[in-house]
DOFI-459935 format. One record per atom (N, C-alpha, C, O): x, y, z. Coordinates in steps of 0.001 Angstrom, whole numbers, plus 500000, padded with zeros to 6 digits. Atoms other than C-alpha are relative to their C-alpha. Layout:
DOFI-459935
XYZ;...
END
This chain:
DOFI-459935
501110500002500974;848439282917299277;499857498602499419;500852497982499047;500228501328500544;846820279680298070;500237500007498504;500236501058497863;499767500107501442;847495278384294581;498784500492499224;498929501067498145;501214499560500670;843835279088293688;499939501523499936;499586502100498907;499995498531499968;844135282734294793;501065500557499067;500865501577498409;498938499564500909;847415283027292906;499524499923498548;499814500802497736;500520500165501367;845688281722289783;499009501112499671;499051501701498590;500993498953500240;842795284162290181;500674501356499824;500272502152498975;499276498738500104;845234287043290720;500697500111498655;500675501163498017;499324499997501293;847236286040287649;499037500183498855;499341500885497891;501010499879501047;844092285713285551;499474501432499914;499262501964498824;500491498624499980;842865289145286670;501019500945499382;500663501871498654;498934499165500562;846229290678285790;500036499874498486;500167500868497771;499984500224501450;846165289091282342;498775500644499350;498887501240498279;501220499413500554;842550290207281776;500148501518499882;499783502106498864;499790498547500052;843454293815282667;500967500362498881;500795501368498193;499011499723501048;846446293603280325;499384499833498614;499680500609497705;500657500213501289;844319292216277485;499088501174499650;499035501601498497;500869498846500228;841818295066277909;500842501218499623;500502501961498703;499109498871500299;844667297609277969;500631499837498614;500796500809497877;499409500283501311;846237295921274933;499012500331498880;499390500913497864;501034499714500983;842964296169273020;499802501508499848;499568502005498746;500118498540500038;842742299856273943;501125500611499177;500893501509498368;498850499482500753;846240300495272576;499824499731498506;500099500599497678;500204500347501407;845400298674269335;498948500893499343;499016501157498142;501035499113500543;842344300917268921;500510501414499786;499999502138498932;499548498607500065;844314304123269415;501190500202499073;501539501341498762;498847499865500888;847290303369267147;499788499170498741;499197498091498784;500175500725501261;847397302335263503;500784498704500013;500300497674499543;499170501202499911;850224299884264145;500921500128501204;501397501222501504;499151499977498816;852245298946267216;500849498737500015;500363497658499676;499084501141500027;855263296668267590;499916499190501291;499452499673502324;499973500871498821;855666293745269969;500946500567501059;500675500471502256;499028499416499066;858683295479271521;499376501154500773;499559501260501986;500666498867499343;856655298635272254;498988499507501033;498900500051502134;501001500539499075;853883296572273850;500657499340501201;500178499469502328;499278500655498900;856356294552275911;500528501029500988;500453500835502202;499480498932499139;857939297746277229;498874500667500772;499006500941501965;501136499305499367;854575299367277952;499417499200501160;499088499763502204;500634500830498981;853230296416279946;500999499224500872;500613498420501722;498955500619499193;856563295284281390;499929498468499978;499995497806501013;500016501451500195;856338291764279954;500959499665498858;501517500559498222;499138500417501103;858341289730277460;499235500066498681;498005500067498665;500657500011501317;857659289840273724;499266498679499789;498247498624499101;500677501296500101;856780286160274014;498606500071500620;497655499502500084;501298499821499350;853969287121276431;499073500830499118;497874500560499044;500799499163500906;852791289784273985;499385499145498899;498197499271498605;500509500861501071;852472287195271201;498907499063500526;497929498785499832;501034500861499412;850523284913273555;498704500788500203;497614500277499948;501182499170499776;848172287785274445;499286500299498686;498057500273498620;500591499726501316;847642288642270770;499220498771499520;498132498894498957;500669501239500400;846770284986270123;498683499832500756;497692499383500179;501225500093499204;844209285082272965;498926500940499456;497751500578499397;500959499058500584;842582288171271440;499424499443498700;498225499552498445;500455500590501266;842422286423268054;499015498867500257;498006498739499563;500889501113499671;840852283348269655;498651500492500523;497640499798500418;501242499419499484;838263285648271268;499209500709498900;498149501278499159;500724499414501119;837271286904267814;500427501396499613;499807502010498745;499508498668500357;839254290158267706;500893499876498763;501890499155498800;499228500144501242;840576290584264127;501304500803500025;501365501921499514;498683499354499941;844226291454264805;500787499619498752;500928498439498429;499222500229501210;846298291847261656;501482500155500321;501889501177500873;498562499955499741;850024291053261899;500744500325498712;500675499577497736;499171499631501139;852314292878259480;501429499564500282;502081500092501183;498678500577499778;855543290911259221;501068501095500016;501191501882499076;498912499036499878;858464292999260444;499565501383500427;500406502264500610;500490498675499611;856214295924261426;499276499976501344;499628500731502250;500728500048498738;853757294995264166;498565499551499826;498227498841498880;501393500435499969;850082294544264965;499071501187499788;499391502322500141;501032498978500139;846959296461264026;498653499307499937;498564498123499613;501344500536500148;843220295982264129;499575500117498548;499926501085497873;500483499969501379;841565295163260816;499158501258499807;498337501596500659;500682498744500295;840248298370259205;498489499853500153;497881498925499619;501445499983499828;836698299179260273;499503499278501240;498330499396501591;500435500725498812;836653296972263384;499891500953501183;500820501708501467;500228499156498836;835191298732266411;499497499148501151;498791498160500951;500545500654498814;834519297625269957;499313501074500835;499653502251500721;500676499014499157;832191299298272474;501014500736500876;502023500148501266;499056499246499171;833902302064274497;500169499362501369;499199498916501982;499704500582498698;835602300805277641;499811501057501082;500155502222500881;500210499060498909;834663302404280949;501330500448500591;502287499678500660;498824499486499322;837209304621282640;500013499489501435;498959499262502030;499886500221498556;838533303710286071;499824501351500675;499916502389500020;500166498738499271;837938306316288777;501271500840499918;501207502059499763;498727499268500035;841630307232288764;500225500649498643;500710501779498569;499846499449501338;841657307718284980;499069501191499794;499468502219499248;500960498907500128;838511309848285095;500446501206500818;500306502345500374;499510498911499149;839985311897287963;501153500742499326;501260501964499431;498875499371500704;843117312525285898;499492500913498887;500043501991498663;500573499183501074;840981313822283011;499390501274500576;499571502354500014;500624498835499362;839029316145285339;501067500988500461;500926502196500269;498913499137499527;842249317480286880;500680500701498838;500996501888498913;499363499401501176;843789318030283462;499122501101499418;499633502086498885;500903498959500509;840684320011282471;500262501323500711;500227502385500091;499718498777499236;841493322488285258;501277500668499514;501356501894499439;498734499450500494;845027322901283950;499811500605498611;500338501676498310;500230499513501357;843846323290280360;499200501298500014;499387502151499147;500855498817499930;841295325926281429;500811501289500081;500326502353499698;499157498816499891;844186328305282118;500855500236498770;501690501140498751;499185499856501206;845646327861278641;499605501246499227;498492501753499370;500279498746500709;845902330853276333;499491499780498569;499564500686497738;500624500236501305;844256329198273311;498557499571500209;498284498540500825;501431500251499810;840466329319273189;499550498654499451;498744497963500075;500458501228500641;840079326368270828;500369498770500828;499590497820500901;499587501131499155;842043324014273125;499087499881501214;498645498783501556;500866500008498809;839981325001276177;498615499482499637;498052498650500348;501349500388500421;836699324589274283;499931498513499647;499010497818500075;500020501401500428;837568321215272731;500253499049501162;499665497969501223;499733500886498861;838966319777275960;498780499922500920;498485498869501485;501211500016499176;835828320813277849;498951499064499390;498274498333500112;500944500907500672;833706318995275252;500414498544500194;499570497675500412;499501501368499795;835939315910275569;499715499527501421;499350498370501633;500264500358498607;835556315973279353;498536499651500213;498219498726500961;501434500313499896;831766316044279021;499718498592499490;498874497884500040;500202501342500550;831994312886276902;500534498929500948;499974497837501039;499478500926498989;834144311212279570;498959499809501101;498685498681501510;501000500084498936;831527312035282212;498773499215499549;498131498536500349;501205500644500521;828776310706279948;500047498485500094;499001497844500202;499908501464499969;830116307136280035;500222499462501415;500338498252501605;499807500450498626;830589307036283810;498672499559500610;497605500034500221;501196500389499258;828152305285286126;499584501152500918;500374502055501194;500547498881499242;825926307513288276;500860500338501220;501162501507501463;499211499753498788;827968307075291475;501343500647499662;501829501513500389;498717499430500413;831186307857289610;499824501436499525;500689502283499750;500284498626500431;829586310942288035;499990500942501201;500547502038501153;500087499180498800;828841312253291523;501393500303500553;501678501426500967;498639499808499500;832450311737292577;500783500965499117;501510501821499621;499259499140500923;833825313426289450;499503501444500069;500287502385499948;500530498648499848;831465316391289870;500512500647501283;500810501841501312;499448499500498740;832626316742293462;501462500395499815;501902501448500276;498587499725500235;836243316542292358;500168501263499157;501072502064499397;499936498828500867;835605319142289670;499805501284500799;500412502312500497;500250498828499158;834309321530292330;501155500265500965;501433501417501301;499018499857498919;837122320868294824;501444500136499524;502331500423500329;498640499813500523;840177320989292530;500082501399499392;499335501729498470;499862498628500480;841303324572291960;501420500226499472;502403499856500114;498718499624500584;844087325774289689;499945501502499754;499120501988498980;500025498542500121;844890329452289984;500925500460498879;502104500108498839;499235499443501117;846027331254286848;499778501503499972;498910502025500673;500132498565500146;846446334873285874;498747500309499179;498768500237497951;501268499768500696;842850335755285037;500014501296499197;499152501508498344;499902498742500752;843940339180283753;500555499772498602;500361500588497701;499416500295501310;845780337526280876;498978499282499139;498662498118499382;501023500564500865;843221336930278152;500619499045498985;501792499180498637;499481500907501038;843565334095275622;500554500781498816;499929501728498339;499328499246501063;845963335228272906;499805499380498626;500252499954497633;500249500611501301;844863332839270142;498820499050500090;498358498693501173;501055501017500065;842153330472268989;500252499106498790;499321498560498199;499630500681501241;844056328758266178;500503498572500198;500694497849499220;499296501263499765;845479325650267854;499302498813499340;499966497986498716;500727501142500559;842738323221266758;500180499921498487;500378498836497941;499830499993501447;843020324298263116;501432499660499598;501656498974498601;498598500311500284;846817324127263205;500277498510500183;501018497907499408;499835501439499778;846660320615264637;499450499209498814;500047498222498384;500596500696501145;844379319568261789;500885500135498765;501096499163498039;499113499794501145;846672321121259169;501251499147500124;501746498617499130;498793500787499765;849647319346260753;499758498527499674;500579497886499018;500265501430500207;848016315918260679;499514499691498587;499623498554498127;500446500197501384;846538316435257182;501090500351498990;500879500222497784;498879499597500867;849916317632255788;499561501074499005;499802500961497803;500446498903500853;848382320847254464;500849501241500250;501231501536501382;499233498768499896;850284324040253738;499181501084500698;497953501104500618;500633498874499332;849538327150255788;500625501289499480;501845501393499357;499506498662500359;849816330749254608;499737500909501199;498604501009501669;500157499137498835;850442333180257464;500546501400499718;501487501580498944;499430498662499906;850948336886257919;500565500090501406;499827500058502390;499317500158498714;853516336930260692;500724501280500393;501437501888499595;499322498819499463;854716339777262864;501202499530500804;501044499005501907;498780500440499332;858335339050263797;500214500798501278;499910501990501333;499860499383498682;859217339800267424;501035501128499997;500804502182500589;498917499010499967;862486341697266784;499727501172499062;499750502329499481;500169498934500987;861787343631263596;498638500674500102;498474501817499674;501361499493499888;858080344102264382;499409500339498628;498593501251498495;500547499816501337;857369343873260666;499228498754499595;499528497649500048;500860501106500414;854750341708258998;500479499445498664;500644500183497693;499616500665501247;855833339178256382;499007498880499725;498408498313500640;500891501096500395;853792336663254442;500843498749499797;501849498784499088;499258501263500111;854976333060254739;499067498872499589;497896498856499967;500669501275500240;853891329725253320;500853498945500689;502038498806500385;499230500915499172;854919327012255765;499389498611500020;498196498431499773;500416501387499831;854746323245256257;500025499678501493;501108499503502052;500015500245498552;853598322594259865;500650498665500354;500385497643499721;499242501192499627;855860320096261612;499727499561501444;499567498369501707;500216500350498594;855319320266265399;499475501214500753;499611502350500299;500504498940499134;853688322282268175;500646499884501371;500747498791501929;499364499957498687;855404323338271399;499247500990500887;498680501971500408;500571499059499030;854087324988274558;501082500329501003;501546499454501732;498924499581499100;856651326997276502;499765501439500420;499327502267499621;500139498644499457;856575330087278739;498605500569499724;498449501744499391;501399499608500179;852765330176278432;499681500460498579;498735501218498366;500243499638501391;852998330534274644;500032498742499138;500837497839499366;499979501092500972;852160328137271813;500909500387498835;500833501498498311;499064499792501104;854861327799269154;499753498958498916;499580497774499204;500082500912501142;854519326296265695;501392499859499400;502016500847499012;498758500278500719;857632324639264306;499607499551498595;498862498585498429;500403500297501374;857342324602260521;501168500238499056;502086501003499355;499023499729501052;859432324437257375;499503501207499212;498444501169498587;500375498759500659;859348327955255973;500531499994498573;501738499901498348;499572500028501397;859387328024252182;500699501297499599;501437501321498614;499295498744500275;860569331649252257;501464499899500431;502365500268499678;498632500115499457;863631330931254443;500673498680499633;501876498510499831;499501501324500394;864018327358253147;500682499267501162;501738498655501001;499501500686498813;864576326020256647;498880499961501040;497842500604500879;500970500072498921;862717325142259835;500076501264500853;501158501786501121;500081498798499179;861537328089261930;498907499825501055;497927499110500844;501037499941498977;859598328645265150;499164501259499789;499702502328499504;500903498863500125;856538330906264956;499084500040501222;498435499045501543;500932499845498887;854637332234267965;498593500186499449;498343501080498639;501356499974500542;850953331586267323;499303501322500315;498491501797499522;500661498749499642;849908334761269158;500476501178499152;499923502273499248;499521498936500874;851896336784266598;499533499819498552;499974500535497653;500641500139501310;849887335492263627;499034501180499819;498145501390500644;500968498954500321;848130338469262067;498807499396499263;497675499858499400;501045500778500668;846164336061259891;500631498695499538;501849498609499386;499475501235500576;846500332515258633;498893499250499281;497719499330499644;500949500743500829;844851330291256053;500560498609499745;501743498441499452;499604501363500344;844935326547255570;499734499820498512;498595499948498064;500135500163501436;845570325909251885;499573498575499658;499742497657500461;500401501341500436;844198322971249933;501197499151499591;501122497922499580;498803500719500459;847692322062248729;500649499231501154;500816499757502255;499317500835499011;849380319222250599;501500499963499717;501946500218498598;498556500135500158;853086318728251194;500432498589500369;499701497871501051;499472501324499685;855213315602251436;500336499920501495;500995500817502022;499667500123498569;855441314344255048;501506500090500237;502298499557499459;498589499845499688;858741315258256663;500613498655500387;500034497899501167;499328501262499684;861178312369256822;500706500085501351;500930499067502007;499343499812498716;862891313860259868;498989499872501143;497849500320501019;500857500100498824;861441313024263292;500262501196500911;501258501903500754;499820498894499068;860982315544266086;501263499798500840;501959500761501160;498784500284499221;863754313802268063;501250500363499208;502202500924499751;498847499669500848;866144314172265146;500187501510499891;501315502002499881;499888498547500084;865323317875264869;500590500573501293;501467501437501250;499502499505498719;865930318460268585;501477499655500179;502241500438500743;498580500363499940;869221316571268339;500830500933499129;501947501305499487;499298499078500887;870189318802265425;500172501356500668;501228501979500556;499906498744499276;869418321869267511;501094499952501054;501874500890501214;498973500155498957;871575320525270337;501387500015499399;502282500656499950;498693500030500645;874477319825267981;500409501388499484;501575501770499589;499714498661500481;874215323304266430;500426500925501134;501313501762500967;499651499139498874;874341324928269857;501387499675500542;502073500553501065;498660500399499540;877483322944270735;501059500636499133;502120501021499622;499003499477500935;879252324218267619;500008501532499920;500836502121499225;500015498538500020;878309327850268240;501186500577500770;501332501797500856;
END
């Protein structure tokens, strides 16, 4: 390869990385140089050089000493076009989501997919429509969706709002009223589970969403949990070792 071709290849690689870097900055409130270096498989020194290039191009990147980088509040850039592979991944994921047992997730993901298709060029739209027709995921069609609460639970989780639920326990088959602080959502064995701090039991508990008899999002907010999901899972592992 000639030196000129090597330069063009290197420039193209950097341009793709700068576009990807800008995308990450738009999707996260703050991101560290170490995280960016790991994501793009470059040195932190390269990350700082890339950030400087974005600043020189007029992108208002704010550096918080000891924390990381973020875009200045209110700054927006036009939406970036998807690559064919990225769009194909979204279409394929739509097929998988369609078999989910929560109506709200299926409905919202379908709307999101329509928005992805809307920004594609005409030729790419044709390819994605073809792919949508030719990718089939077979699920148990006899099993009807068992909930439609996931979207509201996600909102309560991110807004740190308390939830009041009437819950039918699996073993006792009795209904109890709980006020809980939503912490995380899990999907396992074709069921959605809410992990929350239960104020009745004064500890974290798993609740199957399909066993909610009713639930209400309260206006009252709770203090964000200081524990991370990784720390909770580690605690579970340690408890099982000591059993």
